[in-house]
N, C-alpha and C positions, 0 to 999 in steps of 0.2 A: 242594424243594431236595434233600431226602434221596433222593428217587426218582432224580433226575439223577445224584447221586453213586453210588448203587447200580448204575446202568446202566454208568457208567464203570468201576467196579471189576469188574463181571461181564464187561465187554468185554475188559479187560486180562487177566483170569483165563482167559477162553476162548482168547484169542490165545496165552497162555503155555502152556496145556495142549495146544494143537494144533500148537505149534511143534516142528519136527523139526531137531535139530542134526546136521549132517553134517560130518565132518572130511575135508577134501581132502588126500589123502596127498601129492600133488605140492606143495601149499602148505606142509605141515609139513616136507617135505624141504628145500624152498627156504629157508625161514626158519631151519631148524636149520643148514643149510650156511652161510648168511650170518652167523649168530652165531659159528660156528666160524672162519670166514674173518676176521671182525673180531678175534677173540681172537688168532689167529695173527699178523695184521698188527700188532696192538698189542704183542704180546710181542717180535716181531722188532725193533720200534722202541724198546723200552725195555731192551734187553739191557745197556746201560751201567749200569742200576740193579741188575741182578743181579750185576754185577761190582763189585769193591770200589773204586769211585771216588766222589768227591763229586758232589753235585748242583750243577753249574756249567755255564754256557753255554759253547759250544765254539768260538766264533770272534769276530772283532771286530764284524761286522755285527749278530749277535744282541745284543751288548751295547748297540749304538746303539738297536736296537729296544726293548730292555728299559728303557733310560734314557727313551725317549719314552713308554713305557707308565707308568713311575713318575710322570712329570710330568703325563701325561694323567689319571691317577687322582687325583692330589693337587690339581690346579688346574682340571680340567674341560676340556671340548672347546673352548669359546669362547676360553679363555686359551691353549690349546695352538695354535690356529690363528694366533694373533698372537705366538707365542713366538719371540723372537730370542735364541739361546743364544750368549753372548759367550765361553763356554769351549770352543767348537768352531770350527775354522777361524779362529783368532785372527789378526789383530785384528778382521776384518770380522764374525765371528760367523756363525751359520747360522740361516736362517729355516725352522724345522722345519715350520711349517704348510704351506708351499709346496714344500718340498723332500723331504718324506717321504711315502711311501704309507701311508695311515692304517689300512688294513685289519688288519695284523698286530698293532700295539699296541692298537688298539681292541678287537679280538676277545679279546685276553688280559685286558684290563680287564673286559670284560663277563663272561668266564668266571670271573674272580676275584670279581666282585660276586655271581655266582651261587653260588659256594662259600660266601661269607660269608652269603648269604641262607639257605642250607641249614644253617648253623651250623658249618661246617668252618673251622677257623682255619689256613688254608694261606697262606704268604707268597706275594706276587706273583711272586717269582723262581722259586718251585717251579712255579707255574701256567705261567709262560713256558717253563719247562724241559719240561713235559709236553705243552704245546699242540701242537707239531709232530707228535708221535706220535699224539695224539688226532685231529687234523685229517687226517693221512695215513690212519688207519684208517677214518675216516668216508668218505674219498674212495673207498676200496675198495667200500663199500656203494653210493655214488653211481654208480660205474661199472657196477655190476650193472644198475641201472635204464637206463643208457645202452645197454648191450649188449642188454638186453631190448627196448628201443625200436628199435634198429637191426637186430636180428635176432630173437632169441628168448631164453627163460629160460636155456637151456643155455649160450649164448654169454655171457650176463650173469654167470652163476655162474663159468664158467671165466675170464672176464675179471677178475672180482673176485679170484679165487685168484691169477691171474698177477700182478696189480698188488700184491697183498699181499706177494709174495715177489720183486718186481722190484728188482733192484739199483739201477737208474736212479732209481726212486722212493724207495728207502730212503736214498740218499745225502743227500737234502734234507729228509727227514721223520723222521729219528732224533731221539730226545729230546735236547734241548739246542741243536738247530740252529733257533733262534727267528728265522726270516727270512720273506720274502714268498712263497717258492715253495710251501710247503705249502698255504696258503690259496688261492693263485693257481690251483693245479691243481684244487683242489676246485671252485671256481667256474667254471673252464674246462669241467670235466665236466658240471656242472649246467647251464651255459649251452647246451651242445650237446644235452643231454637235452631240455630244454624246447623248444628250437628244433626238434629232430627230432619231438617229440611234437606241436607245433603244426602242423608241415608235414604230418604224417600225418592228424591229426584235424580241422584247421582251427579249433582252439580259440583263442579270444581270450585266455583266462586264461593258457594256456601261453605264448603269445607275450609277454604282459606279464611273466610270471615269467622268461622267457628274457632280456628286456631288463633286468630288475632284477638278474639274475645277471651280465650283461655290465657293468652299471654298477658293481656291487660289485667285480667283477674289475678294472675300470679304476682303482679306488681302492686296489687291493691289490697289483698286480703290473704291471710294465712290459710283460710279454708279452700284455697285453690287446689290443695292436695285432694280434698274430697271430690272436687269436680273432675280432675284428671282420672282418679280411680273409679269414679262412678261410670264414666263411659268405657273405661277398661273392663269393668265388671259386666257392663252391658254387652260389649263385644265378645267377652269370654262366654257368657250365657248363650249368645247366638251361635257361637261355634259348637258348644255342647249340644244344643238343640238342632244342629245342622241347618241353621237358617242363614249361614254366611253366603255372601254374594260379592260381586265386584263393587256394588254400591257400598257395602260395609268396608271393604278394603280402601275405597276412595275417601269415605267420610271419616273413618277412624284414623287412617294413616295421615290424611291431610291435617286433621285437627290436632293430633298429637305432635307431629313433626313441626308444624308452624308454631304451635303453642310452646313447645319446649325450646325452639330456636329463640323466640322472644324472651322466654323466661331466663335463659342463660345470659342474655344481654343486660338484665336488670341487676344492679350491684347487690341488692338485698338477697338475691338468690345465687346467681353465678353458675358456672359449669358444674360445681360440686353438687348442686341440687339433683343432678341426674344420677349421681352415685349413691343416693340414699335409697333405702328399701321402698319408701313410698314413691320415689321417682322412678325406680327401676321396674316396678310392677307394670305400669302402662307400656313401657318399652318391651317387656317380656311378652305381654299380650299382643303387641304389634308384631313381634316375631312369629307368634302363632297364627295371626291373621294372614301374614305373608305366606307362611308355609301352606295354610289351607287354600289360599288362592292359587299358589303354584300347583298344588295337588289337583285342584279342580280343573285347572287349565290342561294339565297333562292327561287327566282322565278322559278328556274329550277326544284324545287321539289314540290312547292305548288302554288296554284292559288292565286295571290296577287291582284285580282281585287277589292275586298271589302276593303282591306287595302289601296289601292291606292285612292279609293274614299273618305275614311275617312281622309286620310292624306291631301288631297286637301282642305278639310273643315277646318282643324286646322292649315294649313300652315300659314295664316296671323297672328295667335296668336303666332306661333313659331317665326316668323320674329319680331314681337313686343317685345317678351321676349328677343331675341338675342340683339336687339338694346338697351333695358333697361339694360341688363347685361353689355354691353360694356360701357354705360354711367356710371354705378356704378363703374366699374373697373377704369375708368378715374378719377372719383371724389375721389376714395380711393387712387389714386396714384400708383396703381398696373401697369397700362399701362401709357406710356408716349406719348406725342403728336408727330406728325410728325415734323421733324426739319423744320425750317422756309425756308431753301433753297429748300427742296423738295416741300413744299407748293407753293412757288412762281414759281416753274417749272410747276406744274400742273395748277396753277391759277395765271398767271402773273400779274393780276390786283392788287394783294396784295403786289407786289414788292415795290410799293410806300411807304408802311408802314414799310419797313425794309431798312433804309438808308444805312446801312453797305453793304448789298448785292447790292443795287442799285448803290453804288459808284464804284463798280468794273466793268470795261468795258466789261469783258467777261461774265458778268451776264445780259447784256442788252438783250432786245427783238430784234429778228433778223428782219432786213428790207429785202425787196425783193432782192435788189442788193447783199447783203451778202449771202442770201440763194442760189441765182443763182451762185454766185462765188464758193461756197462750193460744190454744186452738179454738176455744169457745164452743158453741153448740155444734159447730161443724164436725166436731170429733165423732159424733154419732153417725156421720156419713162415711167414715173411714172404712169400716168393714164392708159396707155395701160397695164402695168404689173398688176396694181390693178384689172383691168377688167378681165384679164385672171385668176387671182387667185380667184376672186369672182364667176366667171362662173363655176368653178369646186372646190367646198369647201371640199377638202380632208383634212386629218389630217395635212399633211405637208404643203399644200397650206394655210390652216388657220394659221399655225405658222408663215409662211413667211408674210402673209397679216397683222397679228397683229404686227409683228416686224416692218414692213414698216410704218403702220399707226401711231403707237406710236412714232417711231423715227422721222417721219415727224413733228408730233405735238410738241414733246419736242425740236427738233432742231429749230423750229420756236419760241419757248418760251425762249430759252437761247442760246447765241452765242456759248459758249464752247461745247454744246452738238451736234454741227455739226459733231463731231467725231462719235457719235452713228449713225447718219444718213448715214455716208459714206458706211459701209457694207450693210445696208439695201437698199440704192439706187443702189449699185453695183449689188446685187442679183436681185432686182426688174427689173432693166434695162436689165440684162442678160436674165431674164425670158421673157421679152417683145420682145427682139430681136429674141430669139429662137422660140417663138410661132409665131411671125410675118413672119419669113422666112421659117417656116416649110412647108406651102403649096407650096411655090415655089421650095423647094428642092424635095418634093414628085413629083411635076409635072415634074421637070427635070429628075428624075429617073423613070418617067412613072409609079409611084405607087399611083398617086392621081386620083381617079375616082369619077365622079358625076353620080347621077341617071339620067335617060333619061328625067325626068320631069324638073330637075334643069338645064340640058344642054340646054333646050329651051330658058331659060332666062339668062343664064350665059355664058359669053365669056370664052372659055377654055384658060388656062394659057399656054403660049408658052415659048420657050427658051429666047426670047427677053424680056418678062416680068421678067423672073428670073434674067437675066443679069442686067436689070434696077434696080430691087429690091436690088441685092447684091452691085451694084455700089453705090446706094444711101446710104446704110448702111456703106459701106466702107468709103465714103467721110465723113459721119457723125462721124465715129469713128476716122478718121484722124484729124478732127477738134477738137474732144475731147482730143486727144493726144497732139495736138499743144497748146490747152488751158492749159492742165496740165503742160506742159513743161514751158510755160511762167510763170505760178504760182509758179512752183518749183524754177525757177531762182529768182523771186522776193522774195519768202519766205526765201531764203538763202542769201539775200543781207546783207551787213554788218550793224548790229545795232550799236547803239552809243557806246557800250562797247567794240566793236572790232576795231582793228587798222589794216590798210593794211600793208602787208609785201612785200617789194620790194627788189629784189636781183639784 
């Protein structure tokens, strides 16, 4: 026995002695930059604490979320799911378990329990106050991994920096705004990251993690409909462009099935959410993905030319039959219509017919000044980034392009959806900056070469050109940081419900 132990000890010692520790400079720079970005993002979001105001939630909805968190911590999850509050919407009361997205109060309770476990005596209200700022800062780290997955590390770091100072993201993640949006954007970013990773690598684990994030998102924010339909649109575009593969089948199928399975378990959604038109669309695209994969598999063994020709002839009849089937399901009541809120987001012209939605200020159509305020000076990079993505339509570029175009449209349709625009603008601007500066970097490193024919008509890039390009980008980014700083200060000014505290 002693001989066996001596061998193990000697083997461990030899491995330790021969180990060579190497420090990757790029890794050290990336992690240092992420830490600084996290600190910047968090400081921007807690400026109200630096100023002389009380720790108090900033609006009506955060107080409703806080009340739910208090009840959830005191009575438990099972009691909360059956809680009918007779003090709200009197005299009928409110069924909180079925009417409230559970993610925000539950996350605050878990965070509060963690602080208590660590021996920190922090009241629940203080935890709820800081939770949006913490979640918003974590989202900046999450978007680094999404940008790295969709492009490279440089795009990830720039995207994290842009999101940290994004006015559109700040307005819903400042300390005190304890509502669904902060947690929703985090899981939207994580869902797209794991989906893109599974699509690139064919990883089953990544597909399952994407589905879990989609499921948590569906229990945290109503905009989960956008996330499900975004990847459905991406899969449909890949099918149309004939870019489908077994990786698409795995990534999309795993994400949708796991996400919908978790969604139907949440009382706020339930199984009926699958029978809505916005829930049925992703399932319909899943059916097309399965058919495309079956066809691709069979075509490896048999010649499908005749079948393809016949299918093209009967395709119009199949489309007519599908439309008639959907109409019949609608008339029979099996399928439910899209909610009026989502209809008015896609078609703002119908908002005049829904006075309740129109009366809410955050449901208004965005004017140019508001759009510019939310996106900042990064808005000038949007057409450049769209061009670079359109020029090279890979699977990942198409996903980012669809994310950007849909986010721009919906953010222009409704004020509150500027939050969806924030991560899209950050990644798109980061992509534009990276691709624009790339030729100058290669020229500086003497790795950029032109053919003899092109050098006759093209002025070679010098170090002076590179310096001017980087100086211009640096000034542009400094202006963006100053813009975000000013917005952060104004967004944390004392509202009417706050009182100054002087000592």
